Structures are given as structure tokens and as C-alpha cells.
Rosetta silent file (secondary structure, phi, psi, omega in degrees, C-alpha in Angstrom):
SEQUENCE: MTDSPTIAVLGGTGDLGGGLAWQLAQAGYTVIIGSRALEKAETAAAALAERAGKHVRGLANPDAAAAADLVIMTVPFASHKPTLESVRAAVQGKIFVDATVPLVPPKVMRVQMPQGGSAARESQDLLGENVRVVSAFQNVAADHLNADDAYLDQCDVLVCGNDPEARETVVRLSEELGMCAWHAGPVDNAAVAESLTSVLIFMNKRYKFPGAGIKIMAGKAA
SCORE:     score description
SCORE:     0.000 S_00000001
   1 L     0.000   82.952 -175.948  -44.901   98.627  -98.290 S_00000001
   2 L   -70.081  -26.601 -177.856  -42.467   95.863  -99.073 S_00000001
   3 L  -103.690   10.909 -177.027  -42.280   94.649  -95.502 S_00000001
   4 L   -76.818  151.380 -179.493  -45.975   94.969  -94.692 S_00000001
   5 L   -71.523  152.594  168.864  -47.926   91.899  -93.602 S_00000001
   6 E   -78.993  129.972 -174.044  -50.308   90.035  -95.850 S_00000001
   7 E  -118.597  126.037  174.019  -53.794   90.609  -94.414 S_00000001
   8 E   -97.269  134.634  175.998  -56.800   88.342  -94.851 S_00000001
   9 E  -112.026  100.700  178.373  -60.254   89.859  -94.427 S_00000001
  10 E   -77.542  128.248 -170.681  -62.683   87.065  -93.566 S_00000001
  11 L    83.673   22.687 -177.738  -66.127   88.215  -94.606 S_00000001
  12 L   -72.003   -1.384  176.164  -64.458   90.542  -97.093 S_00000001
  13 L   -88.742   -9.660  179.028  -67.425   90.193  -99.430 S_00000001
  14 L   -88.721  179.933 -175.420  -69.639   92.192  -97.047 S_00000001
  15 H   -65.597  -50.847 -178.671  -69.903   95.952  -96.606 S_00000001
  16 H   -67.389  -48.980 -179.729  -67.584   96.334  -93.603 S_00000001
  17 H   -62.591  -40.797  178.048  -65.075   93.731  -94.747 S_00000001
  18 H   -63.864  -38.939  178.383  -65.096   95.062  -98.291 S_00000001
  19 H   -66.041  -42.751  177.136  -64.515   98.588  -97.027 S_00000001
  20 H   -64.287  -41.581  178.951  -61.583   97.532  -94.859 S_00000001
  21 H   -61.580  -40.374  178.061  -60.112   95.532  -97.741 S_00000001
  22 H   -61.900  -46.490 -179.967  -60.403   98.610  -99.998 S_00000001
  23 H   -66.113  -39.043  178.890  -58.624  100.823  -97.473 S_00000001
  24 H   -65.016  -42.711  179.548  -55.918   98.209  -96.894 S_00000001
  25 H   -63.703  -42.307  178.476  -55.295   97.796 -100.615 S_00000001
  26 H   -62.083  -33.891 -178.772  -55.053  101.558 -101.081 S_00000001
  27 L   -79.149   -3.439  175.421  -52.523  101.706  -98.230 S_00000001
  28 L    99.623    6.515  179.083  -50.306   99.198 -100.023 S_00000001
  29 L   -79.271  149.821  169.473  -51.051   96.009  -98.109 S_00000001
  30 E   -79.075  121.389 -171.144  -51.295   92.622  -99.784 S_00000001
  31 E  -115.549  138.245  172.529  -54.949   91.692  -99.285 S_00000001
  32 E  -120.278  126.453  175.369  -56.733   88.355  -99.376 S_00000001
  33 E   -88.439  126.436  176.787  -60.539   88.282  -99.451 S_00000001
  34 E  -110.155  145.661  176.908  -62.001   85.387  -97.470 S_00000001
  35 E  -153.855  161.325  174.094  -65.508   83.961  -97.699 S_00000001
  36 L   -62.663  -34.462 -178.739  -67.336   80.755  -96.903 S_00000001
  37 L  -104.822  122.953 -178.482  -67.782   80.305 -100.670 S_00000001
  38 H   -58.010  -44.937 -177.829  -64.640   80.317 -102.812 S_00000001
  39 H   -60.973  -40.157  178.617  -66.449   81.634 -105.891 S_00000001
  40 H   -65.061  -40.655  178.044  -67.866   84.564 -103.935 S_00000001
  41 H   -63.976  -42.650 -179.312  -64.403   85.398 -102.573 S_00000001
  42 H   -65.184  -39.056  179.450  -62.857   85.260 -106.040 S_00000001
  43 H   -65.485  -44.700  178.960  -65.535   87.540 -107.484 S_00000001
  44 H   -65.338  -38.417  179.863  -65.079   90.121 -104.708 S_00000001
  45 H   -65.522  -40.898  179.052  -61.298   89.939 -105.041 S_00000001
  46 H   -63.596  -40.815  179.200  -61.465   90.537 -108.799 S_00000001
  47 H   -65.481  -41.323  179.370  -63.693   93.576 -108.290 S_00000001
  48 H   -68.133  -40.332  179.501  -61.364   95.010 -105.631 S_00000001
  49 H   -60.321  -41.416  178.969  -58.280   94.344 -107.759 S_00000001
  50 H   -66.855  -41.594 -178.687  -59.831   96.266 -110.646 S_00000001
  51 H   -68.438  -43.223 -173.975  -60.864   99.148 -108.412 S_00000001
  52 H   -89.231  -15.361 -175.686  -57.586   99.422 -106.522 S_00000001
  53 L    68.774   30.972 -177.985  -55.226   98.512 -109.341 S_00000001
  54 L  -128.458  160.243  173.239  -53.629   95.906 -107.073 S_00000001
  55 L   -79.942  124.160  179.504  -53.335   92.141 -107.052 S_00000001
  56 E  -131.303  130.935  177.526  -55.970   90.730 -104.661 S_00000001
  57 E   -97.911  151.582  172.330  -56.621   87.044 -104.023 S_00000001
  58 E  -121.233  125.450 -177.283  -59.917   85.447 -103.100 S_00000001
  59 E  -138.160  159.616  170.314  -59.877   82.249 -101.036 S_00000001
  60 E   -62.682  149.570 -172.236  -62.160   80.221  -98.805 S_00000001
  61 H   -48.046  -49.383 -178.143  -61.874   81.428  -95.209 S_00000001
  62 H   -61.935  -38.752  179.554  -59.562   78.667  -93.888 S_00000001
  63 H   -71.608  -37.304  177.328  -57.162   79.052  -96.825 S_00000001
  64 H   -62.918  -44.003 -179.857  -57.248   82.855  -96.578 S_00000001
  65 H   -64.877  -38.826 -179.199  -56.415   82.688  -92.876 S_00000001
  66 H   -67.528  -33.155 -175.569  -53.587   80.211  -93.485 S_00000001
  67 H   -84.221   -9.067 -173.763  -52.020   82.389  -96.194 S_00000001
  68 L  -100.908  156.711  172.487  -52.078   85.611  -94.165 S_00000001
  69 L   -86.786  -32.283 -179.749  -49.791   87.066  -91.521 S_00000001
  70 E  -136.121  139.646 -174.612  -52.651   88.950  -89.855 S_00000001
  71 E  -121.285  133.549  174.481  -56.353   88.092  -90.013 S_00000001
  72 E  -117.281  129.396  179.068  -59.369   90.403  -89.715 S_00000001
  73 E  -110.994  126.084 -176.268  -62.842   88.884  -89.266 S_00000001
  74 L  -130.130   35.115 -174.393  -65.903   90.927  -90.263 S_00000001
  75 L   -83.952  158.424  172.203  -68.639   88.300  -90.484 S_00000001
  76 L   -59.898  154.015 -175.666  -72.236   88.642  -89.211 S_00000001
  77 H   -62.077  -30.970  178.767  -72.652   87.417  -85.652 S_00000001
  78 H   -62.113  -24.963  179.500  -74.723   84.441  -86.822 S_00000001
  79 H   -99.649    4.077 -172.506  -71.600   83.218  -88.661 S_00000001
  80 H   -60.681  -58.365 -176.417  -69.185   84.078  -85.838 S_00000001
  81 H   -65.704  -45.982  178.242  -68.722   80.694  -84.177 S_00000001
  82 H   -59.267  -36.543  179.230  -68.745   78.592  -87.384 S_00000001
  83 H   -68.186  -43.874  177.405  -66.124   80.869  -88.930 S_00000001
  84 H   -57.429  -45.000 -178.797  -63.920   80.696  -85.833 S_00000001
  85 H   -64.317  -34.206 -177.341  -64.126   76.906  -85.824 S_00000001
  86 H   -73.884  -24.122 -175.715  -63.229   76.751  -89.516 S_00000001
  87 H  -113.132    2.700 -173.859  -60.059   78.862  -89.144 S_00000001
  88 L   -52.910  -48.027 -178.738  -58.899   77.905  -85.642 S_00000001
  89 H   -66.538  -33.600 -174.157  -55.969   75.796  -86.800 S_00000001
  90 H   -76.065  -19.421 -174.865  -54.929   78.343  -89.435 S_00000001
  91 H  -104.599    5.521  179.095  -54.651   81.323  -87.064 S_00000001
  92 L   -59.885  132.406  179.846  -52.515   79.800  -84.327 S_00000001
  93 L    82.655    2.338 -175.280  -49.635   82.119  -83.453 S_00000001
  94 L  -111.137  166.236  169.223  -51.169   85.057  -85.340 S_00000001
  95 E   -83.844  128.917 -177.130  -52.899   88.326  -84.511 S_00000001
  96 E  -121.889  109.690 -177.314  -56.623   87.869  -85.073 S_00000001
  97 E   -93.431  118.821 -179.407  -58.652   91.074  -85.302 S_00000001
  98 E  -103.475  113.437  177.259  -62.332   90.563  -84.516 S_00000001
  99 L  -103.094   12.198 -176.545  -64.599   93.319  -85.829 S_00000001
 100 L   -67.141  141.472  174.319  -67.766   91.329  -85.203 S_00000001
 101 L  -116.869  130.044 -178.202  -70.737   93.017  -83.564 S_00000001
 102 L   -77.050   63.523  176.310  -73.300   90.797  -81.762 S_00000001
 103 L   -82.060  136.755  179.724  -76.315   92.208  -83.610 S_00000001
 104 L  -120.045   94.600  179.182  -79.441   90.060  -83.433 S_00000001
 105 L   -59.461  148.842    5.681  -81.863   90.994  -86.241 S_00000001
 106 L   -89.612   -1.403 -173.854  -84.398   92.419  -86.420 S_00000001
 107 L   -92.378   62.479 -174.934  -83.673   94.317  -83.176 S_00000001
 108 L   -77.698  -11.391  177.484  -80.263   95.645  -84.207 S_00000001
 109 L   -90.820    5.528  177.988  -80.810   98.934  -82.342 S_00000001
 110 L  -112.051  130.867  177.664  -80.949   97.051  -79.027 S_00000001
 111 L   -68.656  123.289  179.536  -77.767   95.992  -77.231 S_00000001
 112 L  -138.348   87.829 -175.803  -77.795   92.188  -76.937 S_00000001
 113 L   -79.058  147.738 -178.203  -74.451   90.891  -75.743 S_00000001
 114 L   -73.134  169.295 -176.816  -73.598   87.182  -76.043 S_00000001
 115 L   -59.512  -33.059 -178.902  -73.270   84.812  -73.120 S_00000001
 116 L   -75.959   -5.346  178.385  -69.489   85.086  -73.181 S_00000001
 117 L   106.752  -38.575  176.707  -69.648   88.846  -72.595 S_00000001
 118 L  -163.895  161.139  176.905  -68.550   89.948  -76.062 S_00000001
 119 H   -63.114  -40.906 -178.895  -67.850   88.496  -79.485 S_00000001
 120 H   -65.699  -38.845  177.269  -64.133   89.154  -79.047 S_00000001
 121 H   -62.797  -40.715  178.316  -64.062   87.404  -75.671 S_00000001
 122 H   -66.581  -35.096  175.881  -65.730   84.387  -77.252 S_00000001
 123 H   -63.041  -45.910  179.720  -63.140   84.457  -80.047 S_00000001
 124 H   -61.645  -42.122 -179.515  -60.289   84.438  -77.540 S_00000001
 125 H   -65.237  -41.042 -176.374  -61.848   81.569  -75.606 S_00000001
 126 H   -76.689  -38.811 -176.416  -62.482   79.460  -78.710 S_00000001
 127 H   -79.721  -26.384  177.691  -59.191   80.138  -80.508 S_00000001
 128 L    95.533  166.417 -172.616  -57.022   79.725  -77.406 S_00000001
 129 L   -72.529  -11.373  177.038  -54.230   81.700  -75.813 S_00000001
 130 L   -79.843   -5.587  176.074  -51.804   81.049  -78.688 S_00000001
 131 L  -109.522  128.780 -179.517  -53.894   83.433  -80.782 S_00000001
 132 E   -91.959   94.248 -178.145  -53.646   87.135  -79.964 S_00000001
 133 E   -80.008  131.774  176.969  -57.225   88.336  -80.370 S_00000001
 134 E  -128.723  134.161  177.836  -57.700   92.065  -80.806 S_00000001
 135 E   -98.361  132.413 -179.383  -61.072   93.812  -81.056 S_00000001
 136 L  -166.979  162.328  169.217  -61.326   96.812  -83.403 S_00000001
 137 L    76.205    7.036 -177.760  -63.289   98.625  -86.159 S_00000001
 138 L   -68.400  -25.396 -172.186  -66.825   98.002  -84.848 S_00000001
 139 L  -105.537   16.324  176.680  -67.698  101.711  -84.739 S_00000001
 140 L  -103.209  121.131 -176.001  -66.486  102.752  -88.195 S_00000001
 141 L   -65.244  136.083  179.853  -69.340  103.006  -90.701 S_00000001
 142 H   -60.398  -35.335  179.490  -68.985  100.763  -93.745 S_00000001
 143 H   -59.987  -38.585  178.036  -70.103  103.627  -96.011 S_00000001
 144 H   -66.087  -43.902 -177.658  -67.085  105.666  -94.877 S_00000001
 145 H   -65.204  -32.129 -176.873  -64.687  102.792  -95.467 S_00000001
 146 H   -85.629   -8.965 -176.650  -66.038  102.161  -98.962 S_00000001
 147 L   -73.703  147.965  176.861  -65.882  105.797 -100.065 S_00000001
 148 L   -70.448  -32.162 -177.428  -63.231  106.964 -102.531 S_00000001
 149 L  -119.099   50.225 -175.360  -62.688  110.149 -100.526 S_00000001
 150 L   -64.092  137.869  175.312  -63.263  108.810  -97.008 S_00000001
 151 L   -99.763   70.716 -173.200  -62.624  111.169  -94.105 S_00000001
 152 H   -74.096  -11.335  176.241  -61.424  108.431  -91.803 S_00000001
 153 H   -68.829  -11.605  176.407  -59.646  110.874  -89.508 S_00000001
 154 H   -88.352   -1.796 -175.860  -63.134  111.561  -88.124 S_00000001
 155 L  -112.477  112.634  176.148  -63.492  107.909  -87.042 S_00000001
 156 E   -88.676  147.747 -178.104  -61.888  106.806  -83.784 S_00000001
 157 E  -121.358  126.125  174.131  -61.182  103.131  -83.170 S_00000001
 158 E   -90.323  123.264 -174.769  -61.200  101.460  -79.749 S_00000001
 159 E  -113.758  115.875 -177.730  -58.611   98.668  -79.728 S_00000001
 160 E  -119.690  144.979  177.834  -58.966   95.975  -77.061 S_00000001
 161 E   173.076  157.307 -176.297  -56.899   92.865  -76.446 S_00000001
 162 L   -80.055  -20.449 -177.619  -54.890   91.064  -73.819 S_00000001
 163 L  -102.537  112.709 -177.089  -51.544   91.406  -75.629 S_00000001
 164 H   -60.315  -36.347 -179.841  -50.226   95.022  -75.634 S_00000001
 165 H   -68.278  -38.011  176.830  -47.926   94.421  -78.615 S_00000001
 166 H   -65.985  -41.573  175.991  -50.792   92.992  -80.668 S_00000001
 167 H   -58.937  -44.401 -178.111  -52.952   95.980  -79.724 S_00000001
 168 H   -63.050  -36.929  176.431  -50.163   98.324  -80.792 S_00000001
 169 H   -59.080  -42.553 -178.590  -49.919   96.579  -84.154 S_00000001
 170 H   -74.743  -33.967  173.725  -53.623   97.210  -84.749 S_00000001
 171 H   -59.967  -47.332 -179.807  -53.367  100.801  -83.489 S_00000001
 172 H   -64.416  -40.387  177.887  -50.586  101.444  -86.010 S_00000001
 173 H   -60.132  -46.099  179.117  -52.532   99.697  -88.764 S_00000001
 174 H   -59.617  -42.792 -179.502  -55.593  101.854  -88.057 S_00000001
 175 H   -66.242  -35.166  176.968  -53.465  104.997  -88.158 S_00000001
 176 H   -66.497  -25.221  176.557  -51.952  103.964  -91.485 S_00000001
 177 L   -86.701   -1.389  176.822  -55.504  103.779  -92.846 S_00000001
 178 L    98.416    5.398 -179.776  -56.138  107.339  -91.629 S_00000001
 179 L   -98.343  155.581  172.801  -58.073  106.580  -88.455 S_00000001
 180 E   -92.685  122.820 -175.758  -57.305  107.658  -84.900 S_00000001
 181 E  -121.154  149.330 -175.004  -56.943  104.547  -82.727 S_00000001
 182 E  -133.357  135.392  167.489  -56.719  104.126  -78.971 S_00000001
 183 E   -63.589  125.546 -176.455  -55.580  101.354  -76.649 S_00000001
 184 L  -124.018   19.756  172.446  -58.783  100.544  -74.745 S_00000001
 185 L    98.762 -168.027 -174.814  -57.669   97.735  -72.434 S_00000001
 186 L   -68.713  172.289 -173.433  -58.047   93.941  -72.330 S_00000001
 187 H   -61.141  -29.192  179.032  -60.286   91.883  -74.572 S_00000001
 188 H   -62.382  -26.524  178.835  -63.148   91.943  -72.060 S_00000001
 189 H   -71.392   -9.855  177.306  -63.438   95.695  -72.661 S_00000001
 190 H   -60.010  -21.556  178.377  -64.500   94.950  -76.230 S_00000001
 191 H   -56.019  -32.904 -179.146  -68.035   94.712  -74.855 S_00000001
 192 H   -67.780  -51.383 -179.371  -68.123   98.528  -74.814 S_00000001
 193 H   -63.074  -41.348 -179.157  -67.166   98.984  -78.478 S_00000001
 194 H   -64.704  -43.352 -178.382  -69.443   96.162  -79.599 S_00000001
 195 H   -70.962  -28.038  178.737  -72.460   97.493  -77.702 S_00000001
 196 H   -62.362  -25.688 -177.749  -71.879  101.033  -78.990 S_00000001
 197 H   -62.509  -41.474  177.054  -72.704   99.864  -82.495 S_00000001
 198 H   -63.181  -37.051  177.032  -76.374   99.358  -81.647 S_00000001
 199 H   -63.392  -44.151 -179.261  -76.429  102.838  -80.120 S_00000001
 200 H   -66.451  -37.654  176.125  -74.911  104.324  -83.287 S_00000001
 201 H   -61.974  -42.982  177.005  -77.413  102.476  -85.497 S_00000001
 202 H   -59.672  -45.700 -178.196  -80.230  103.949  -83.400 S_00000001
 203 H   -66.895  -36.932  176.232  -78.747  107.443  -83.705 S_00000001
 204 H   -58.247  -43.084 -179.445  -78.284  107.066  -87.454 S_00000001
 205 H   -71.780  -44.301 -175.125  -81.983  106.321  -87.805 S_00000001
 206 H   -67.034  -41.163 -173.733  -83.200  108.914  -85.305 S_00000001
 207 H  -107.570    6.098  179.097  -81.084  111.806  -86.570 S_00000001
 208 L    59.512   35.670  175.119  -80.680  110.740  -90.215 S_00000001
 209 L   -72.033  144.638  176.549  -76.895  110.526  -89.855 S_00000001
 210 L   -75.718  -17.916  179.888  -75.118  108.957  -92.853 S_00000001
 211 L   169.263   80.405 -176.938  -72.834  106.970  -90.523 S_00000001
 212 L   -65.459  148.163  175.473  -72.248  108.092  -86.957 S_00000001
 213 L  -134.990 -163.551  179.165  -68.972  107.219  -85.279 S_00000001
 214 L  -122.578  154.724  177.214  -67.166  108.052  -82.056 S_00000001
 215 L  -138.908  125.175  179.327  -64.525  110.640  -81.187 S_00000001
 216 L   -88.076  124.318  179.177  -62.396  110.547  -78.037 S_00000001
 217 L  -105.525  115.639  179.800  -61.863  114.004  -76.524 S_00000001
 218 L   -81.930  136.719  177.807  -58.831  114.253  -74.260 S_00000001
 219 L   -75.557  167.491  178.591  -59.156  116.619  -71.304 S_00000001
 220 L   -69.430  142.567  177.464  -56.657  119.331  -70.532 S_00000001
 221 L   -68.124  148.213 -179.070  -53.535  118.270  -68.664 S_00000001
 222 L   -67.877    0.000    0.000  -53.381  119.357  -65.036 S_00000001
């Protein structure tokens, strides 16, 4: 993919971020791992580069965001606002994909939405209208993303955001990684995808699922 964007994964040292970075590298994207700690980012990048056979950089979050064309954030909710504040200047004019889920340990199986309505809505408010915030990837299990033989066609992605072209970019990106993605409306609708994660965690525990996801079933045309 010679014309593909460089993608930074902030929180790429974690399970979800690491899994997305792995899938992106396999798909031919230039990947930058971002972390609060430079050394941690460099270590994760070296491990991914060895696994994928690709060049992967590791940078502190603000530098990773500045060096990328498109930014994906996968940090824990406790780090959500500090991370946004640290990269705000670096992401102006860019598509910013927020995969954050507002989980509040230890009660991660209970839906607990933030005051702003959703993590993605809070990202849009804090980063400003010059940043095209898109919500995606909250309902894809990290174990699936990290697998060598992932069946990602079984994982649907709800893509929310106020800018239709930015949403379409993320829909296409998801499809290139093997997932089925759907336009799901403006950024405020991200509350649905974010809250579903707690439901899926509950179901994983109750039914011993290895990583439940969602599947959109289209009805028959009239």
C-alpha cells in the first residue's frame, strides 16, 4: 500500500491497541505505536516489527500523533482525558478514531456512561471541530485482533462520527482489515457501541464465550 496513510495507535502497548496495530501492519499500513512512556512504545514497536516483518516505530503519544496521517486511540478510560489533552495540538485537521470504552473498574460489566454522554463525544468536544472524531472498534475482542488466524469477518464494527467522509474512511479501513463495518450515525450515537462493551463482557463471563462480538442482520427488502 504505497499510498496508504501512516497510522498511529495511541495505547498501542495494550491488548486492543496492540491487536489493531498487528492487523494494520499485516494489511500493509505504516504503523506507529504510541504510549505515555517512550521506552514502552519502543519495546512494543520492536516486538511488533519482529512479528510482522515490517518497520514499526515507537514514539511518545504526542510525537506519534504528530507523525501520523490518521490516529487511533485505544487507551483505558482513566487515561482518556489526559491523552486527549496531550495530543490535541498534534491531531488538528486529522481523522481521530476513538476506540475508548468508559469502563469503570471493578464494575466493568455495568454500563456507566460519562457525563458528556460518551467517550467519543467528549473527545470531539475537547479536540474541537477541526478534528474529525470517529468512534469505532469498541466491540471487537482484543483476543481476535491479536490472533494469527483471526476470523475478523465475524466482527461487525459500528462507525459513528459527524463527518460522513471521515466515517467512510474508517469503514473502508475496517473492511481492509477483514471486518464488516457500518455507518451508525453521528458521534453522539457512539454511546450505543461504547455501552455494548459492558454487555459483551457480561455475556463472555456468563456463557464462557472467548470474545463475543456483534453482527448486524439486514432484513429482507420489501
